[in-house]
C-alpha positions in Angstrom: 102.9 91.8 93.7 102.4 95.6 92.6 105.6 96.0 90.0 109.2 93.7 89.7 112.0 94.3 87.5 115.0 92.9 87.3 117.2 96.4 86.5 119.2 97.6 89.9 118.0 99.9 92.3 119.8 102.6 94.8 118.5 104.6 97.4 118.5 108.3 95.5 116.9 110.4 98.0 115.5 110.7 101.2 114.1 114.7 102.1 113.2 114.9 106.3 110.8 117.6 105.5 108.7 116.3 103.2 109.3 112.2 104.1 109.6 111.6 101.0 112.3 108.8 99.5 113.7 108.0 95.6 114.5 104.8 94.6 116.1 104.7 91.0 117.1 102.6 88.7 119.5 105.0 86.6 119.3 105.2 83.2 122.3 104.1 81.2 123.8 106.3 77.9 124.3 105.0 74.8 128.1 105.0 75.6 127.9 102.5 78.4 128.7 99.0 78.3 124.9 97.1 78.8 122.8 99.5 77.3 119.3 98.7 75.6 116.2 100.2 75.1 115.0 98.7 78.6 117.7 100.5 80.1 117.8 104.0 78.8 115.3 105.3 81.0 115.2 106.1 84.6 112.8 104.0 86.6 112.0 106.4 90.0 110.2 104.7 92.7 108.8 107.7 94.8 106.9 106.7 98.5 105.5 109.9 99.7 104.8 110.5 103.0 107.2 107.7 104.6 107.0 106.4 108.2 109.6 104.0 108.3 112.4 102.7 106.1 114.4 99.1 106.4 116.2 98.7 103.2 119.1 98.4 101.6 121.3 101.2 99.7 121.1 99.1 96.2 119.4 96.2 95.3 119.3 94.0 92.9 116.0 92.8 90.9 113.4 93.7 93.0 109.7 92.8 93.3 107.2 95.4 95.5 104.2 94.0 97.4 101.3 95.9 99.6 101.5 93.8 102.8 98.0 94.2 105.1 98.7 93.6 108.7 96.9 90.3 108.8 99.7 88.5 106.7 102.7 89.6 108.7 104.1 87.9 111.1 103.5 88.3 114.7 107.3 90.4 115.6 106.0 92.2 112.5 103.0 93.3 113.4 104.1 94.3 116.8 106.9 96.3 114.6 104.5 98.2 112.5 101.8 98.0 114.9 101.6 102.3 115.5 102.0 103.1 111.8 99.4 104.1 109.7 100.7 104.3 106.1 101.2 100.9 103.6 103.5 98.5 104.1 105.4 98.1 101.1 107.5 95.2 101.0 110.6 94.7 98.8 112.1 91.1 97.9 115.5 91.5 96.8 117.3 88.3 95.9 116.2 86.5 99.2 115.3 90.0 101.5 112.8 91.1 102.6 113.0 94.5 102.8 109.7 97.1 104.3 108.8 100.5 104.0 106.0 102.3 104.9 104.5 105.2 103.3 101.3 106.6 102.7 101.7 106.6 98.2 104.0 105.6 96.1 104.7 106.5 92.2 106.6 104.4 90.5 107.2 106.3 86.9 109.6 105.6 83.9 111.5 109.1 82.4 114.9 110.7 81.4 115.6 113.4 84.1 119.6 113.2 84.4 120.0 115.7 87.4 116.3 116.2 87.9 114.4 114.7 90.3 110.6 115.5 92.6 112.6 115.1 96.1 115.1 117.7 95.8 113.1 120.4 92.7 109.7 119.6 94.2 107.8 123.1 92.7 109.4 121.8 89.1 106.2 120.1 88.8 108.3 117.5 87.0 106.4 115.0 85.1 107.2 111.2 84.1 106.7 109.9 80.8 105.0 107.3 81.9 103.6 106.3 85.0 103.9 102.1 86.2 102.8 102.4 89.4 100.5 104.9 91.6 99.0 103.8 94.9 97.7 106.8 96.2 97.0 107.4 100.0 
């Protein structure tokens, strides 16, 4: 497992022209119910050069692993055989979802209206990189 969080994540944006997918656990503001230091920042998962997406639009408590094709069941091996990217398995609840992409960056930030999917030329920087899986 490369990452685990008990926070809620949403499919925030997908850009076809850049093949980039953003899953975000949005920050809470101090006047919101449930606010704490642990929810005072976004957690962004940026998948780059995405080839395949099979994920719900909202996920609770997630774990992410990188799967090797040899570890997959026969039906998933056949399903993913033609793809070249890394196979990211997302476990949420008791369900498994898959994203195939070349790379992944998971970072913390306090962006309110900014994200790299829509503002890719702004040279936005995360406050902290939690996970970086390069291509």
